[in-house]
N, C-alpha and C positions, 0 to 999 in steps of 0.2 A: 439526453446527452447535447451539451453547447461548445462552440468556441468562443475563447476567451484571449485576452494579449495582457500580458504582464508590464511588457513595455511599448503603449500604443501610442507613443511619440510618433515613432520611426515608420509609422504609418504613413506619416506624407512623406514620405520616399515614393508610392506607387504612384505618384505624378508625374516621377523619373518614365514612367511607359508610354502618357501620349509623346511624349519628347523622344523615346527611343523611335515611337514608329514615324515619326515626322523624318527625321534626319535620315530612316533608311528608305522611307521614301524618294526622297530628296536625293539621298547615292542614287537610288536604280535611275533615276531619271536623268543624273549626270553619266551615268556609265553609258543609257541609250545616249545622248549626244554624241559621245566621242564615237563612239559604235557609228551612225551616222556619218561623221567624216572620214570615214578611213572603208568603207563600206557600203554595199547595197544592204541596209538593212529592213527592206521587204524581205529578202531572199532568204537574209540571217531568220528573222523572225519567223518562216516558213519551216526552216530546217531546225534551228534551235532554239527560236524563241518560248515557245512552253517551257523546254526545258531548264531553262535558265531562269524565267521567271519561277517557277515553281522551288527551283535551290533558293531564289530570294528568298521567297515565301517560307521557306523553311528554317533558315538561319533567323529571320524575324519572328517567326512563333519562338525558338529556341531561346531566344535572346529577352521575350519578352517572360519567359514562364522560367526562366533563370533570375532574371531581377525579381519577378513575383515572389518566387520560393526565397528568397536572398532577405526580401522585406517581411516577410513574413515571419524569418526567421529571428531575424536582430528585433523581432515587435515581441519576440516571449510568445508566439501561440502556442496555445495549449489547448486540451482537449478537456471536457468535463466532464466527468458523467458519473452514474451512480455506482458504485460497486457492492458486488454480494461479499457474503462472507469466506466465500473463496478468496477473496484478495483482501482478507485479515488475518492479522497474526494475533495469536495469543501467548500466554505465559498462563500454566494452568499451577495455583499456587497454591499448595496441601500442606494444613497446619497437621505438624507433627509433634507437637507437646503432650505433656503429659495427661492433659484434659483428652484427648483425643481416642484416650484406649476407653472411654466410656462405654456403658453397652445400654444406655437407654435408647440409640440406635443400633439393632442388628446387625451381623454379630458385634459390630464396634463400631464407633462413629469414624474410625480413621478406616475400617475396612471397607465400608458404605462407600465414604468419600474417592478409595481409589477403584472401587466397581463403578462408580459414578464417571470419575475422569475416565475410566478407560471406554465407556460406554460412549463418551462424547466423541470420542473419536471418527464412532460409527454414523456418528448423525451429522457432522461437517464436509463439508465436500471436499471432493480428494483435492492434495496439494494442500492443503491449508496449512498454511506454517504453526505451530506448536513448541513452546519450550515448557520445560517441566521444571516446578522449585519445591523443595518440602523446609518448612522452616517451624522455629521452636523459639528459643531465644538467639538462634544461631540461626543463619540461611543457606543453604547446600542446592548448591544446582544439582538437579537429577539428569539433565539433558538438556543443553542448547537450542535455539528455535532451528527445526529444521520442517521438514516436510515428508522426511520418512516415518511411517505410523508403526515398521518394528522400533526404533529407536525410541518413540515418544512411550509406545506400552511400557518399555522395558526401563526407563525410567521412572513411569509411575507405577512399575513393581517392585520396585528397589524402593521407595520409601517405605519406613518403619519407624515408630514413637523414637522420638531423641531426646537423652537424659537431659539436653541443657535447659534448665528451666526457663518459664517467661513466655511471653507471645512476641517474637519483635518485627512490628508491622513495616516501620520506617526502612530498617532495613529489607524487608521482602518487597516492597513497591521499589527502593532504589535498586534491588538486584534485577527484579523483573524490566525497570525501564532500561536499564544497561542492555540487559538482551533484546530488547525489542528498538535498541536503538537503531540500525539499520534498517527497519520495517517502515509500511506507511503509516503505521497506528500503534499506537498501546495499549494494550486491552491485554488486563488481569482476573482471570479468572477463578477468584479467593475462594476457597472453602475452608471452613474453617466454624470452631465453636467462638471464637472472639473473645474469648475468656484471657487475664493476664497479662495486657498490653503494656509493654514494657517504658512506649512513648508517650509524649504530650501530644494528643491527638491533633490541638491547633497548629502542631509543626508537620504532621502525617498529611491533613487535608491541605496546605499550604505546600508541599510537597507536589503533592498528586496534583494541582491545580496550576503550579509553575511548570512542571515538566510532562501535562497533557497525558496524564496516566487514567484511564478508565477503568475503574473496580465495578467486575459483577460480581457482590460477595452472596455467597450462598452458605448460610448461618445451619451449622448442621448438628442437631441435640434438642431436645424435647425443655417447657419451660420450669418440670419438677427436677430435670437434672438425672444424672447418670451416676454409677458408682465404678470405680474400675477396679483392678485387683483387690486391693489394700484397702477397699471400703470407702475410698475417700469419696466425696459427690462434689460433680462438675455440671454447674448449669449453663447455660445459652446465655452471653451478652449479646442481645439482639439491637440495644442500642449502640454499642462500639460500631458493628459491622452499618447498621444502615447509616451510620454518619458518615462515616467512610466511603460507602456506594454511592450517596446522594453529593457529597461535596466536591467528587469525581467526575459526576455526570452519567452516574450508570444507576444500577440498581439493585435492590436487596430484596434476598428470597430465601423465606423459611425451609429448609427440609427436614420432613420426617420419616420421610421414607424415600423409596427408589423412584414410585412414580411423582414425587416433588420435584426430584432432581430433573428428569426427562424435562417434565412440564415448563421448568427454568429454561433448561438450557433451549427449548424453542422457541421461547419467546425472544432471548438475547440472540439466538442464532436471526430470527425474524428481524431485531431490531438492530443487528448488525448492516446497514446498509447506510452509507454515506457517499456525500459527492466528493468523490477526488480527481485531483486537477495532476494530468498527465502531459510533459513540456514535450513539445514535440519539435524544439528548434533543430537542435543536433542532426535529426531525421531529415529536416527539412533542408539543412545545408547540404549536408550528404545528396539527397537528391540534385539541390543543384550545381555541385562539381560533377557530377556524373552525367549529366547534361552539357555543363560545358566543356567536359573531354567530349563526347559526341559529335557537339557542333565543334570542334578544334579539328578533329578527323573529318566534318563533312567540309568544312573550310579548304582542309588543304588536299581534298580529292576532288572536288567539284569540278574541276576540269581533268577529271581522270576517267579512265574507267575501272570500275572495283571488281575486283575478280568476285 
């Protein structure tokens, strides 16, 4: 954890603090000289001197703290710390194309993917924000990004094989990116067999890099392939998934059973640590305003008895 300044040039204003202290001391000195002209200062100091001095110091402390907070605020003071997975958001993107009905992964690739996606919710910390989409030749938002586990599970359960042919990865990542637009980071948990991509891979990888979308691709299926109810054979396209994941800064995992899912999830959640920057400027300015109000009250009541 460390402190950084996004506008460090304004830190030069901290030199105003010793100037404020200097003029405050001069002001006190002048006030005491005036008091000597009109009264017995020794008597006044024995009765009221300590209280007046204490109030003068209080006002000085407040002046210094207020200026200090304002300078930190305009300097863009930010806290950098390593965030855990609870501070990260995900979109679970589940392939719902026809090839996902293959039975080389029992009971089907899609059924296993849905079970794994649901189990993923039990592995992430509470309040992790997650969205759910399904895709084939078209993309469907099953659940907007939320930390409501019930809604996320309902979105996963709602996924079924889609009759729209193909696998449109580009639209999938664009949709995921839009869902994560207000989140701190854009992380996509892609569960797919990687087959029948409709878009040029270079266009996809360029989009991921440009929009800072990190893809963790879980390739579900065997090298031998599997058949659906019609007898059509579908094999996994690992090269496509590897290229997408690595180009985005993520990682590819081959999945043959539920244990493979669990081990990949554990690694992804371990990897999901990064330095996040939290801008403190607004909070520092609010603190300065609160102290200014306190100073105003003290200044206008310094010679009165407060209730």
